[in-house]
HTML snippet that shows the backbone in 3Dmol.js (N, CA, C, O; Angstrom):
<script src="https://3Dmol.org/build/3Dmol-min.js"></script>
<div id="view" style="width:600px;height:400px;position:relative"></div>
<script>
const pdb = `
ATOM      1  N   UNK A   1       9.045  17.508 -10.955  1.00  0.00           N
ATOM      2  CA  UNK A   1       9.057  18.616 -10.504  1.00  0.00           C
ATOM      3  C   UNK A   1       9.632  19.248 -12.174  1.00  0.00           C
ATOM      4  O   UNK A   1       9.590  20.477 -12.119  1.00  0.00           O
ATOM      5  N   UNK A   2       9.843  19.046 -12.767  1.00  0.00           N
ATOM      6  CA  UNK A   2      10.367  19.340 -14.174  1.00  0.00           C
ATOM      7  C   UNK A   2       9.291  19.700 -14.841  1.00  0.00           C
ATOM      8  O   UNK A   2       9.185  20.805 -15.373  1.00  0.00           O
ATOM      9  N   UNK A   3       8.367  18.768 -14.873  1.00  0.00           N
ATOM     10  CA  UNK A   3       7.059  18.471 -15.790  1.00  0.00           C
ATOM     11  C   UNK A   3       6.282  19.689 -15.320  1.00  0.00           C
ATOM     12  O   UNK A   3       5.538  20.284 -16.099  1.00  0.00           O
ATOM     13  N   UNK A   4       6.452  20.093 -13.982  1.00  0.00           N
ATOM     14  CA  UNK A   4       5.322  21.131 -13.350  1.00  0.00           C
ATOM     15  C   UNK A   4       5.979  22.452 -13.612  1.00  0.00           C
ATOM     16  O   UNK A   4       5.230  23.417 -13.457  1.00  0.00           O
ATOM     17  N   UNK A   5       7.235  22.719 -13.982  1.00  0.00           N
ATOM     18  CA  UNK A   5       7.627  23.671 -14.367  1.00  0.00           C
ATOM     19  C   UNK A   5       7.576  24.324 -15.345  1.00  0.00           C
ATOM     20  O   UNK A   5       7.600  25.549 -15.459  1.00  0.00           O
ATOM     21  N   UNK A   6       7.461  23.095 -16.532  1.00  0.00           N
ATOM     22  CA  UNK A   6       7.277  23.348 -17.949  1.00  0.00           C
ATOM     23  C   UNK A   6       5.944  23.668 -17.967  1.00  0.00           C
ATOM     24  O   UNK A   6       5.660  24.595 -18.725  1.00  0.00           O
ATOM     25  N   UNK A   7       4.957  23.122 -17.293  1.00  0.00           N
ATOM     26  CA  UNK A   7       3.583  23.250 -17.442  1.00  0.00           C
ATOM     27  C   UNK A   7       3.024  24.481 -16.852  1.00  0.00           C
ATOM     28  O   UNK A   7       2.015  25.011 -17.317  1.00  0.00           O
ATOM     29  N   UNK A   8       3.786  25.031 -15.643  1.00  0.00           N
ATOM     30  CA  UNK A   8       3.795  26.440 -15.487  1.00  0.00           C
ATOM     31  C   UNK A   8       4.108  27.785 -16.559  1.00  0.00           C
ATOM     32  O   UNK A   8       3.462  28.826 -16.680  1.00  0.00           O
ATOM     33  N   UNK A   9       5.318  27.347 -17.257  1.00  0.00           N
ATOM     34  CA  UNK A   9       6.071  28.046 -17.950  1.00  0.00           C
ATOM     35  C   UNK A   9       4.749  28.205 -19.315  1.00  0.00           C
ATOM     36  O   UNK A   9       4.342  29.272 -19.775  1.00  0.00           O
ATOM     37  N   UNK A  10       4.425  27.196 -19.609  1.00  0.00           N
ATOM     38  CA  UNK A  10       3.735  27.065 -20.789  1.00  0.00           C
ATOM     39  C   UNK A  10       2.111  27.884 -20.720  1.00  0.00           C
ATOM     40  O   UNK A  10       1.587  28.472 -21.667  1.00  0.00           O
ATOM     41  N   UNK A  11       1.608  27.742 -19.513  1.00  0.00           N
ATOM     42  CA  UNK A  11       0.598  28.461 -18.892  1.00  0.00           C
ATOM     43  C   UNK A  11       0.823  29.898 -18.792  1.00  0.00           C
ATOM     44  O   UNK A  11      -0.132  30.627 -19.062  1.00  0.00           O
ATOM     45  N   UNK A  12       2.063  30.483 -18.409  1.00  0.00           N
ATOM     46  CA  UNK A  12       2.526  31.816 -18.444  1.00  0.00           C
ATOM     47  C   UNK A  12       2.393  32.357 -19.886  1.00  0.00           C
ATOM     48  O   UNK A  12       1.828  33.409 -20.185  1.00  0.00           O
ATOM     49  N   UNK A  13       2.944  31.561 -20.674  1.00  0.00           N
ATOM     50  CA  UNK A  13       3.305  31.770 -22.348  1.00  0.00           C
ATOM     51  C   UNK A  13       1.865  32.062 -22.981  1.00  0.00           C
ATOM     52  O   UNK A  13       1.772  33.001 -23.772  1.00  0.00           O
ATOM     53  N   UNK A  14       1.127  31.561 -22.774  1.00  0.00           N
ATOM     54  CA  UNK A  14      -0.369  31.439 -23.095  1.00  0.00           C
ATOM     55  C   UNK A  14      -0.988  32.673 -22.993  1.00  0.00           C
ATOM     56  O   UNK A  14      -1.285  32.821 -21.808  1.00  0.00           O
ATOM     57  N   UNK A  15      -1.343  33.663 -23.669  1.00  0.00           N
ATOM     58  CA  UNK A  15      -1.942  34.929 -23.393  1.00  0.00           C
ATOM     59  C   UNK A  15      -3.147  35.081 -24.047  1.00  0.00           C
ATOM     60  O   UNK A  15      -3.227  35.707 -25.104  1.00  0.00           O
ATOM     61  N   UNK A  16      -4.439  34.369 -23.309  1.00  0.00           N
ATOM     62  CA  UNK A  16      -5.675  34.711 -23.865  1.00  0.00           C
ATOM     63  C   UNK A  16      -6.354  35.992 -23.083  1.00  0.00           C
ATOM     64  O   UNK A  16      -6.073  36.398 -21.955  1.00  0.00           O
ATOM     65  N   UNK A  17      -7.237  36.460 -23.919  1.00  0.00           N
ATOM     66  CA  UNK A  17      -8.601  37.214 -23.566  1.00  0.00           C
ATOM     67  C   UNK A  17      -9.719  36.694 -23.572  1.00  0.00           C
ATOM     68  O   UNK A  17     -10.229  36.289 -24.617  1.00  0.00           O
ATOM     69  N   UNK A  18     -10.410  36.598 -22.191  1.00  0.00           N
ATOM     70  CA  UNK A  18     -11.594  35.807 -21.874  1.00  0.00           C
ATOM     71  C   UNK A  18     -12.798  37.000 -22.064  1.00  0.00           C
ATOM     72  O   UNK A  18     -12.980  38.020 -21.399  1.00  0.00           O
ATOM     73  N   UNK A  19     -13.537  36.473 -23.219  1.00  0.00           N
ATOM     74  CA  UNK A  19     -14.737  37.104 -23.476  1.00  0.00           C
ATOM     75  C   UNK A  19     -16.316  36.006 -23.295  1.00  0.00           C
ATOM     76  O   UNK A  19     -16.353  34.839 -22.907  1.00  0.00           O
ATOM     77  N   UNK A  20     -17.319  36.774 -23.674  1.00  0.00           N
ATOM     78  CA  UNK A  20     -18.618  35.684 -23.573  1.00  0.00           C
ATOM     79  C   UNK A  20     -19.340  35.864 -24.581  1.00  0.00           C
ATOM     80  O   UNK A  20     -19.385  37.007 -25.035  1.00  0.00           O
ATOM     81  N   UNK A  21     -20.035  34.909 -25.160  1.00  0.00           N
ATOM     82  CA  UNK A  21     -20.855  34.415 -26.150  1.00  0.00           C
ATOM     83  C   UNK A  21     -22.243  35.578 -26.190  1.00  0.00           C
ATOM     84  O   UNK A  21     -22.526  36.223 -25.180  1.00  0.00           O
ATOM     85  N   UNK A  22     -22.804  35.682 -27.124  1.00  0.00           N
ATOM     86  CA  UNK A  22     -24.207  36.699 -27.093  1.00  0.00           C
ATOM     87  C   UNK A  22     -24.951  36.205 -26.272  1.00  0.00           C
ATOM     88  O   UNK A  22     -25.662  37.146 -25.919  1.00  0.00           O
ATOM     89  N   UNK A  23     -25.248  35.332 -25.737  1.00  0.00           N
ATOM     90  CA  UNK A  23     -26.221  35.047 -24.565  1.00  0.00           C
ATOM     91  C   UNK A  23     -25.240  35.271 -23.138  1.00  0.00           C
ATOM     92  O   UNK A  23     -25.585  34.828 -22.043  1.00  0.00           O
ATOM     93  N   UNK A  24     -24.294  35.838 -23.307  1.00  0.00           N
ATOM     94  CA  UNK A  24     -23.532  35.933 -21.852  1.00  0.00           C
ATOM     95  C   UNK A  24     -23.431  35.116 -20.861  1.00  0.00           C
ATOM     96  O   UNK A  24     -23.414  35.463 -19.680  1.00  0.00           O
ATOM     97  N   UNK A  25     -23.338  33.661 -21.388  1.00  0.00           N
ATOM     98  CA  UNK A  25     -22.832  32.795 -20.250  1.00  0.00           C
ATOM     99  C   UNK A  25     -21.639  31.937 -20.758  1.00  0.00           C
ATOM    100  O   UNK A  25     -20.728  31.552 -20.024  1.00  0.00           O
ATOM    101  N   UNK A  26     -21.743  31.661 -22.169  1.00  0.00           N
ATOM    102  CA  UNK A  26     -20.689  30.931 -22.861  1.00  0.00           C
ATOM    103  C   UNK A  26     -19.295  31.917 -22.876  1.00  0.00           C
ATOM    104  O   UNK A  26     -19.170  33.062 -23.309  1.00  0.00           O
ATOM    105  N   UNK A  27     -18.348  31.059 -22.260  1.00  0.00           N
ATOM    106  CA  UNK A  27     -17.030  31.541 -22.098  1.00  0.00           C
ATOM    107  C   UNK A  27     -16.171  31.515 -23.402  1.00  0.00           C
ATOM    108  O   UNK A  27     -16.248  30.422 -23.964  1.00  0.00           O
ATOM    109  N   UNK A  28     -15.301  32.508 -24.091  1.00  0.00           N
ATOM    110  CA  UNK A  28     -14.772  32.444 -25.332  1.00  0.00           C
ATOM    111  C   UNK A  28     -13.287  32.843 -24.833  1.00  0.00           C
ATOM    112  O   UNK A  28     -13.136  33.949 -24.315  1.00  0.00           O
ATOM    113  N   UNK A  29     -12.541  32.249 -24.932  1.00  0.00           N
ATOM    114  CA  UNK A  29     -10.872  32.462 -24.672  1.00  0.00           C
ATOM    115  C   UNK A  29     -10.250  32.476 -26.116  1.00  0.00           C
ATOM    116  O   UNK A  29     -10.117  31.476 -26.822  1.00  0.00           O
ATOM    117  N   UNK A  30      -9.887  33.769 -26.451  1.00  0.00           N
ATOM    118  CA  UNK A  30      -9.032  33.910 -27.799  1.00  0.00           C
ATOM    119  C   UNK A  30      -7.636  34.429 -27.621  1.00  0.00           C
ATOM    120  O   UNK A  30      -7.311  34.990 -26.574  1.00  0.00           O
ATOM    121  N   UNK A  31      -6.816  34.258 -28.606  1.00  0.00           N
ATOM    122  CA  UNK A  31      -5.462  34.857 -28.743  1.00  0.00           C
ATOM    123  C   UNK A  31      -5.449  36.307 -29.444  1.00  0.00           C
ATOM    124  O   UNK A  31      -5.851  36.472 -30.596  1.00  0.00           O
ATOM    125  N   UNK A  32      -4.875  37.485 -28.517  1.00  0.00           N
ATOM    126  CA  UNK A  32      -5.188  38.467 -29.475  1.00  0.00           C
ATOM    127  C   UNK A  32      -4.361  38.807 -30.393  1.00  0.00           C
ATOM    128  O   UNK A  32      -4.536  39.849 -31.024  1.00  0.00           O
ATOM    129  N   UNK A  33      -3.194  37.890 -30.653  1.00  0.00           N
ATOM    130  CA  UNK A  33      -2.444  37.811 -31.576  1.00  0.00           C
ATOM    131  C   UNK A  33      -3.066  37.189 -33.089  1.00  0.00           C
ATOM    132  O   UNK A  33      -2.342  37.061 -34.077  1.00  0.00           O
ATOM    133  N   UNK A  34      -4.258  36.899 -33.076  1.00  0.00           N
ATOM    134  CA  UNK A  34      -5.088  36.170 -34.113  1.00  0.00           C
ATOM    135  C   UNK A  34      -6.056  37.140 -34.494  1.00  0.00           C
ATOM    136  O   UNK A  34      -6.834  36.856 -35.406  1.00  0.00           O
ATOM    137  N   UNK A  35      -6.119  38.246 -33.926  1.00  0.00           N
ATOM    138  CA  UNK A  35      -7.234  38.916 -34.109  1.00  0.00           C
ATOM    139  C   UNK A  35      -6.625  40.226 -35.393  1.00  0.00           C
ATOM    140  O   UNK A  35      -5.549  40.819 -35.315  1.00  0.00           O
ATOM    141  N   UNK A  36      -7.430  40.361 -36.241  1.00  0.00           N
ATOM    142  CA  UNK A  36      -7.613  40.913 -37.582  1.00  0.00           C
ATOM    143  C   UNK A  36      -8.299  42.327 -37.335  1.00  0.00           C
ATOM    144  O   UNK A  36      -7.687  43.386 -37.481  1.00  0.00           O
ATOM    145  N   UNK A  37      -9.615  42.239 -36.949  1.00  0.00           N
ATOM    146  CA  UNK A  37     -10.129  43.460 -36.786  1.00  0.00           C
ATOM    147  C   UNK A  37     -11.678  43.071 -35.809  1.00  0.00           C
ATOM    148  O   UNK A  37     -12.180  41.964 -35.614  1.00  0.00           O
ATOM    149  N   UNK A  38     -12.065  44.204 -35.414  1.00  0.00           N
ATOM    150  CA  UNK A  38     -13.387  44.035 -34.732  1.00  0.00           C
ATOM    151  C   UNK A  38     -14.193  45.548 -35.367  1.00  0.00           C
ATOM    152  O   UNK A  38     -13.867  46.674 -35.743  1.00  0.00           O
ATOM    153  N   UNK A  39     -15.237  44.846 -35.219  1.00  0.00           N
ATOM    154  CA  UNK A  39     -16.512  45.819 -35.857  1.00  0.00           C
ATOM    155  C   UNK A  39     -17.736  45.552 -34.977  1.00  0.00           C
ATOM    156  O   UNK A  39     -17.803  44.576 -34.229  1.00  0.00           O
ATOM    157  N   UNK A  40     -18.753  46.522 -35.113  1.00  0.00           N
ATOM    158  CA  UNK A  40     -20.408  46.459 -34.370  1.00  0.00           C
ATOM    159  C   UNK A  40     -20.973  45.833 -35.403  1.00  0.00           C
ATOM    160  O   UNK A  40     -20.624  46.235 -36.513  1.00  0.00           O
ATOM    161  N   UNK A  41     -21.881  44.815 -35.346  1.00  0.00           N
ATOM    162  CA  UNK A  41     -23.036  44.168 -35.914  1.00  0.00           C
ATOM    163  C   UNK A  41     -23.636  44.744 -36.737  1.00  0.00           C
ATOM    164  O   UNK A  41     -23.951  44.183 -37.786  1.00  0.00           O
ATOM    165  N   UNK A  42     -23.992  46.179 -36.440  1.00  0.00           N
ATOM    166  CA  UNK A  42     -25.048  47.371 -37.203  1.00  0.00           C
ATOM    167  C   UNK A  42     -26.236  46.733 -37.370  1.00  0.00           C
ATOM    168  O   UNK A  42     -26.877  46.350 -36.391  1.00  0.00           O
ATOM    169  N   UNK A  43     -26.687  46.536 -38.707  1.00  0.00           N
ATOM    170  CA  UNK A  43     -28.128  46.044 -38.721  1.00  0.00           C
ATOM    171  C   UNK A  43     -28.141  44.460 -39.104  1.00  0.00           C
ATOM    172  O   UNK A  43     -29.035  43.861 -39.703  1.00  0.00           O
ATOM    173  N   UNK A  44     -27.094  44.017 -38.674  1.00  0.00           N
ATOM    174  CA  UNK A  44     -27.452  42.111 -38.705  1.00  0.00           C
ATOM    175  C   UNK A  44     -28.019  41.778 -38.364  1.00  0.00           C
ATOM    176  O   UNK A  44     -28.736  40.898 -38.841  1.00  0.00           O
ATOM    177  N   UNK A  45     -28.117  42.527 -36.707  1.00  0.00           N
ATOM    178  CA  UNK A  45     -28.911  41.695 -35.605  1.00  0.00           C
ATOM    179  C   UNK A  45     -30.636  41.820 -36.265  1.00  0.00           C
ATOM    180  O   UNK A  45     -31.172  40.754 -36.567  1.00  0.00           O
ATOM    181  N   UNK A  46     -31.265  42.854 -36.420  1.00  0.00           N
ATOM    182  CA  UNK A  46     -32.446  42.876 -37.169  1.00  0.00           C
ATOM    183  C   UNK A  46     -32.662  41.815 -37.760  1.00  0.00           C
ATOM    184  O   UNK A  46     -33.508  41.000 -37.396  1.00  0.00           O
ATOM    185  N   UNK A  47     -31.789  41.669 -38.926  1.00  0.00           N
ATOM    186  CA  UNK A  47     -32.085  40.951 -40.398  1.00  0.00           C
ATOM    187  C   UNK A  47     -32.183  39.559 -39.926  1.00  0.00           C
ATOM    188  O   UNK A  47     -32.656  38.672 -40.637  1.00  0.00           O
ATOM    189  N   UNK A  48     -31.535  39.266 -38.177  1.00  0.00           N
ATOM    190  CA  UNK A  48     -31.230  37.694 -38.243  1.00  0.00           C
ATOM    191  C   UNK A  48     -30.002  37.054 -38.742  1.00  0.00           C
ATOM    192  O   UNK A  48     -29.876  35.830 -38.764  1.00  0.00           O
ATOM    193  N   UNK A  49     -29.190  37.790 -39.101  1.00  0.00           N
ATOM    194  CA  UNK A  49     -27.946  37.416 -39.294  1.00  0.00           C
ATOM    195  C   UNK A  49     -27.154  37.024 -38.192  1.00  0.00           C
ATOM    196  O   UNK A  49     -26.488  36.028 -38.474  1.00  0.00           O
ATOM    197  N   UNK A  50     -26.933  37.545 -36.733  1.00  0.00           N
ATOM    198  CA  UNK A  50     -26.423  37.305 -35.932  1.00  0.00           C
ATOM    199  C   UNK A  50     -27.227  36.767 -34.587  1.00  0.00           C
ATOM    200  O   UNK A  50     -28.445  36.939 -34.544  1.00  0.00           O
ATOM    201  N   UNK A  51     -26.660  36.228 -33.677  1.00  0.00           N
ATOM    202  CA  UNK A  51     -27.457  35.677 -32.475  1.00  0.00           C
ATOM    203  C   UNK A  51     -27.926  36.939 -31.731  1.00  0.00           C
ATOM    204  O   UNK A  51     -27.224  37.928 -31.942  1.00  0.00           O
ATOM    205  N   UNK A  52     -29.103  37.123 -30.799  1.00  0.00           N
ATOM    206  CA  UNK A  52     -29.243  38.035 -29.914  1.00  0.00           C
ATOM    207  C   UNK A  52     -28.737  37.968 -29.109  1.00  0.00           C
ATOM    208  O   UNK A  52     -28.548  36.948 -28.445  1.00  0.00           O
ATOM    209  N   UNK A  53     -28.207  39.444 -28.829  1.00  0.00           N
ATOM    210  CA  UNK A  53     -27.280  39.700 -27.621  1.00  0.00           C
ATOM    211  C   UNK A  53     -25.903  39.969 -28.456  1.00  0.00           C
ATOM    212  O   UNK A  53     -24.999  40.290 -27.684  1.00  0.00           O
ATOM    213  N   UNK A  54     -25.580  39.933 -29.549  1.00  0.00           N
ATOM    214  CA  UNK A  54     -24.485  40.029 -30.131  1.00  0.00           C
ATOM    215  C   UNK A  54     -23.961  41.508 -30.349  1.00  0.00           C
ATOM    216  O   UNK A  54     -24.691  42.109 -31.137  1.00  0.00           O
ATOM    217  N   UNK A  55     -22.920  42.253 -29.882  1.00  0.00           N
ATOM    218  CA  UNK A  55     -22.677  43.267 -29.601  1.00  0.00           C
ATOM    219  C   UNK A  55     -21.259  43.714 -30.351  1.00  0.00           C
ATOM    220  O   UNK A  55     -20.947  44.872 -30.627  1.00  0.00           O
ATOM    221  N   UNK A  56     -20.678  42.826 -30.545  1.00  0.00           N
ATOM    222  CA  UNK A  56     -19.116  43.206 -31.450  1.00  0.00           C
ATOM    223  C   UNK A  56     -18.817  41.874 -32.156  1.00  0.00           C
ATOM    224  O   UNK A  56     -18.924  40.828 -31.516  1.00  0.00           O
ATOM    225  N   UNK A  57     -18.535  41.868 -33.140  1.00  0.00           N
ATOM    226  CA  UNK A  57     -17.639  40.795 -34.058  1.00  0.00           C
ATOM    227  C   UNK A  57     -16.101  41.037 -34.421  1.00  0.00           C
ATOM    228  O   UNK A  57     -15.562  41.965 -35.024  1.00  0.00           O
ATOM    229  N   UNK A  58     -15.568  39.837 -33.820  1.00  0.00           N
ATOM    230  CA  UNK A  58     -14.008  39.803 -33.841  1.00  0.00           C
ATOM    231  C   UNK A  58     -13.814  39.052 -35.214  1.00  0.00           C
ATOM    232  O   UNK A  58     -14.529  38.056 -35.329  1.00  0.00           O
ATOM    233  N   UNK A  59     -13.220  39.256 -35.976  1.00  0.00           N
ATOM    234  CA  UNK A  59     -12.694  38.629 -37.133  1.00  0.00           C
ATOM    235  C   UNK A  59     -11.106  38.107 -36.892  1.00  0.00           C
ATOM    236  O   UNK A  59     -10.305  38.910 -36.414  1.00  0.00           O
ATOM    237  N   UNK A  60     -10.736  36.931 -37.187  1.00  0.00           N
ATOM    238  CA  UNK A  60      -9.924  36.046 -37.065  1.00  0.00           C
ATOM    239  C   UNK A  60      -8.723  35.966 -38.187  1.00  0.00           C
ATOM    240  O   UNK A  60      -8.985  36.256 -39.354  1.00  0.00           O
ATOM    241  N   UNK A  61      -7.345  35.547 -37.785  1.00  0.00           N
ATOM    242  CA  UNK A  61      -6.868  35.328 -39.146  1.00  0.00           C
ATOM    243  C   UNK A  61      -7.536  34.418 -39.910  1.00  0.00           C
ATOM    244  O   UNK A  61      -8.026  34.806 -40.971  1.00  0.00           O
ATOM    245  N   UNK A  62      -7.662  33.134 -39.529  1.00  0.00           N
ATOM    246  CA  UNK A  62      -8.320  32.119 -40.068  1.00  0.00           C
ATOM    247  C   UNK A  62      -9.559  32.574 -41.086  1.00  0.00           C
ATOM    248  O   UNK A  62      -9.981  31.796 -41.941  1.00  0.00           O
ATOM    249  N   UNK A  63     -10.014  33.708 -40.932  1.00  0.00           N
ATOM    250  CA  UNK A  63     -11.101  33.921 -41.742  1.00  0.00           C
ATOM    251  C   UNK A  63     -12.611  33.765 -40.953  1.00  0.00           C
ATOM    252  O   UNK A  63     -13.631  33.658 -41.633  1.00  0.00           O
ATOM    253  N   UNK A  64     -12.653  33.762 -39.789  1.00  0.00           N
ATOM    254  CA  UNK A  64     -13.669  33.140 -38.991  1.00  0.00           C
ATOM    255  C   UNK A  64     -14.237  34.385 -38.243  1.00  0.00           C
ATOM    256  O   UNK A  64     -13.312  35.079 -37.818  1.00  0.00           O
ATOM    257  N   UNK A  65     -15.072  34.723 -38.045  1.00  0.00           N
ATOM    258  CA  UNK A  65     -15.472  35.747 -36.865  1.00  0.00           C
ATOM    259  C   UNK A  65     -16.149  35.008 -35.923  1.00  0.00           C
ATOM    260  O   UNK A  65     -16.691  33.913 -36.074  1.00  0.00           O
ATOM    261  N   UNK A  66     -16.070  35.743 -34.871  1.00  0.00           N
ATOM    262  CA  UNK A  66     -16.792  35.292 -33.401  1.00  0.00           C
ATOM    263  C   UNK A  66     -17.731  36.440 -32.927  1.00  0.00           C
ATOM    264  O   UNK A  66     -17.262  37.578 -32.966  1.00  0.00           O
ATOM    265  N   UNK A  67     -18.749  36.301 -32.572  1.00  0.00           N
ATOM    266  CA  UNK A  67     -19.710  36.838 -32.208  1.00  0.00           C
ATOM    267  C   UNK A  67     -19.839  37.374 -30.362  1.00  0.00           C
ATOM    268  O   UNK A  67     -20.131  36.474 -29.574  1.00  0.00           O
ATOM    269  N   UNK A  68     -19.688  38.343 -29.974  1.00  0.00           N
ATOM    270  CA  UNK A  68     -19.383  38.292 -28.379  1.00  0.00           C
ATOM    271  C   UNK A  68     -20.674  39.090 -28.017  1.00  0.00           C
ATOM    272  O   UNK A  68     -21.251  39.684 -28.929  1.00  0.00           O
ATOM    273  N   UNK A  69     -21.172  39.144 -26.725  1.00  0.00           N
ATOM    274  CA  UNK A  69     -21.366  39.660 -25.856  1.00  0.00           C
ATOM    275  C   UNK A  69     -21.063  41.431 -25.594  1.00  0.00           C
ATOM    276  O   UNK A  69     -21.666  42.504 -25.575  1.00  0.00           O
ATOM    277  N   UNK A  70     -20.105  41.024 -25.470  1.00  0.00           N
ATOM    278  CA  UNK A  70     -19.200  42.867 -24.795  1.00  0.00           C
ATOM    279  C   UNK A  70     -19.335  43.885 -25.870  1.00  0.00           C
ATOM    280  O   UNK A  70     -19.298  43.469 -27.029  1.00  0.00           O
ATOM    281  N   UNK A  71     -19.481  45.118 -25.662  1.00  0.00           N
ATOM    282  CA  UNK A  71     -19.440  45.888 -26.522  1.00  0.00           C
ATOM    283  C   UNK A  71     -17.723  46.253 -26.907  1.00  0.00           C
ATOM    284  O   UNK A  71     -16.787  46.046 -26.135  1.00  0.00           O
ATOM    285  N   UNK A  72     -17.629  46.782 -28.155  1.00  0.00           N
ATOM    286  CA  UNK A  72     -16.318  46.912 -29.168  1.00  0.00           C
ATOM    287  C   UNK A  72     -15.375  47.539 -28.069  1.00  0.00           C
ATOM    288  O   UNK A  72     -14.338  47.019 -27.657  1.00  0.00           O
ATOM    289  N   UNK A  73     -15.832  48.574 -27.720  1.00  0.00           N
ATOM    290  CA  UNK A  73     -14.963  49.416 -27.112  1.00  0.00           C
ATOM    291  C   UNK A  73     -14.478  48.656 -25.880  1.00  0.00           C
ATOM    292  O   UNK A  73     -13.353  49.028 -25.546  1.00  0.00           O
ATOM    293  N   UNK A  74     -14.954  47.776 -25.168  1.00  0.00           N
ATOM    294  CA  UNK A  74     -14.516  46.784 -24.111  1.00  0.00           C
ATOM    295  C   UNK A  74     -14.019  45.696 -24.714  1.00  0.00           C
ATOM    296  O   UNK A  74     -13.608  44.846 -23.923  1.00  0.00           O
ATOM    297  N   UNK A  75     -13.918  45.434 -25.874  1.00  0.00           N
ATOM    298  CA  UNK A  75     -13.074  44.439 -26.503  1.00  0.00           C
ATOM    299  C   UNK A  75     -11.800  44.876 -26.735  1.00  0.00           C
ATOM    300  O   UNK A  75     -10.813  44.189 -26.471  1.00  0.00           O
ATOM    301  N   UNK A  76     -11.748  46.075 -27.255  1.00  0.00           N
ATOM    302  CA  UNK A  76     -10.898  46.584 -28.117  1.00  0.00           C
ATOM    303  C   UNK A  76      -9.579  46.823 -26.784  1.00  0.00           C
ATOM    304  O   UNK A  76      -8.407  46.460 -26.884  1.00  0.00           O
ATOM    305  N   UNK A  77     -10.281  47.598 -25.474  1.00  0.00           N
ATOM    306  CA  UNK A  77      -9.768  47.678 -24.181  1.00  0.00           C
ATOM    307  C   UNK A  77      -9.010  46.743 -23.797  1.00  0.00           C
ATOM    308  O   UNK A  77      -7.859  47.051 -23.487  1.00  0.00           O
ATOM    309  N   UNK A  78      -9.450  45.289 -23.704  1.00  0.00           N
ATOM    310  CA  UNK A  78      -9.105  44.279 -23.568  1.00  0.00           C
ATOM    311  C   UNK A  78      -8.226  43.516 -24.287  1.00  0.00           C
ATOM    312  O   UNK A  78      -7.433  42.808 -23.666  1.00  0.00           O
ATOM    313  N   UNK A  79      -8.221  43.530 -25.494  1.00  0.00           N
ATOM    314  CA  UNK A  79      -7.235  43.151 -26.263  1.00  0.00           C
ATOM    315  C   UNK A  79      -5.590  43.973 -26.111  1.00  0.00           C
ATOM    316  O   UNK A  79      -4.452  43.532 -25.955  1.00  0.00           O
ATOM    317  N   UNK A  80      -6.206  45.458 -26.259  1.00  0.00           N
ATOM    318  CA  UNK A  80      -4.974  46.188 -26.478  1.00  0.00           C
ATOM    319  C   UNK A  80      -4.087  46.140 -24.811  1.00  0.00           C
ATOM    320  O   UNK A  80      -2.901  46.467 -24.829  1.00  0.00           O
ATOM    321  N   UNK A  81      -4.671  45.763 -23.563  1.00  0.00           N
ATOM    322  CA  UNK A  81      -3.927  45.442 -22.366  1.00  0.00           C
ATOM    323  C   UNK A  81      -3.308  44.223 -22.629  1.00  0.00           C
ATOM    324  O   UNK A  81      -2.364  43.976 -21.879  1.00  0.00           O
ATOM    325  N   UNK A  82      -3.560  43.407 -23.457  1.00  0.00           N
ATOM    326  CA  UNK A  82      -2.870  42.150 -23.380  1.00  0.00           C
ATOM    327  C   UNK A  82      -1.313  42.309 -24.065  1.00  0.00           C
ATOM    328  O   UNK A  82      -1.127  42.967 -25.089  1.00  0.00           O
ATOM    329  N   UNK A  83      -0.420  41.723 -23.460  1.00  0.00           N
ATOM    330  CA  UNK A  83       0.886  41.620 -23.993  1.00  0.00           C
ATOM    331  C   UNK A  83       1.400  41.236 -25.555  1.00  0.00           C
ATOM    332  O   UNK A  83       2.298  41.612 -26.309  1.00  0.00           O
ATOM    333  N   UNK A  84       0.258  40.231 -25.587  1.00  0.00           N
ATOM    334  CA  UNK A  84       0.196  39.641 -27.039  1.00  0.00           C
ATOM    335  C   UNK A  84      -0.257  40.436 -28.187  1.00  0.00           C
ATOM    336  O   UNK A  84       0.064  40.041 -29.308  1.00  0.00           O
ATOM    337  N   UNK A  85      -0.965  41.512 -28.061  1.00  0.00           N
ATOM    338  CA  UNK A  85      -1.376  42.529 -28.639  1.00  0.00           C
ATOM    339  C   UNK A  85      -0.883  43.064 -29.837  1.00  0.00           C
ATOM    340  O   UNK A  85      -0.163  44.039 -29.625  1.00  0.00           O
ATOM    341  N   UNK A  86      -1.044  42.707 -31.294  1.00  0.00           N
ATOM    342  CA  UNK A  86      -0.470  43.600 -32.251  1.00  0.00           C
ATOM    343  C   UNK A  86      -1.283  44.098 -33.179  1.00  0.00           C
ATOM    344  O   UNK A  86      -1.665  43.448 -34.152  1.00  0.00           O
ATOM    345  N   UNK A  87      -1.756  45.859 -32.821  1.00  0.00           N
ATOM    346  CA  UNK A  87      -2.489  46.293 -33.808  1.00  0.00           C
ATOM    347  C   UNK A  87      -2.581  46.117 -35.188  1.00  0.00           C
ATOM    348  O   UNK A  87      -1.529  46.336 -35.790  1.00  0.00           O
ATOM    349  N   UNK A  88      -3.576  45.773 -35.883  1.00  0.00           N
ATOM    350  CA  UNK A  88      -3.759  45.553 -37.293  1.00  0.00           C
ATOM    351  C   UNK A  88      -3.153  46.740 -38.145  1.00  0.00           C
ATOM    352  O   UNK A  88      -3.222  46.716 -39.374  1.00  0.00           O
TER     353      UNK A  88
END
`;
const viewer = $3Dmol.createViewer("view");
viewer.addModel(pdb, "pdb");
viewer.setStyle({}, {cartoon: {color: "spectrum"}});
viewer.zoomTo();
viewer.render();
</script>
């Protein structure tokens, strides 16, 4: 029983936001506390820098970025709604 309660507590403590990869099918779970900034890809899609379907770029604390299918407005709304969000 104790292991079960610890597992439940761990799942509640993890606060992740679900987004989708550029194709709209791949699920991406990320921790809002690890996001440093978000921006639209602008001309990078036409130049072939990002996968087709990329609508928003999310930059993380580990200096990587994640390309997602959702618009940046929707990403920002999901991040702000998360209890773990800390505005940069």
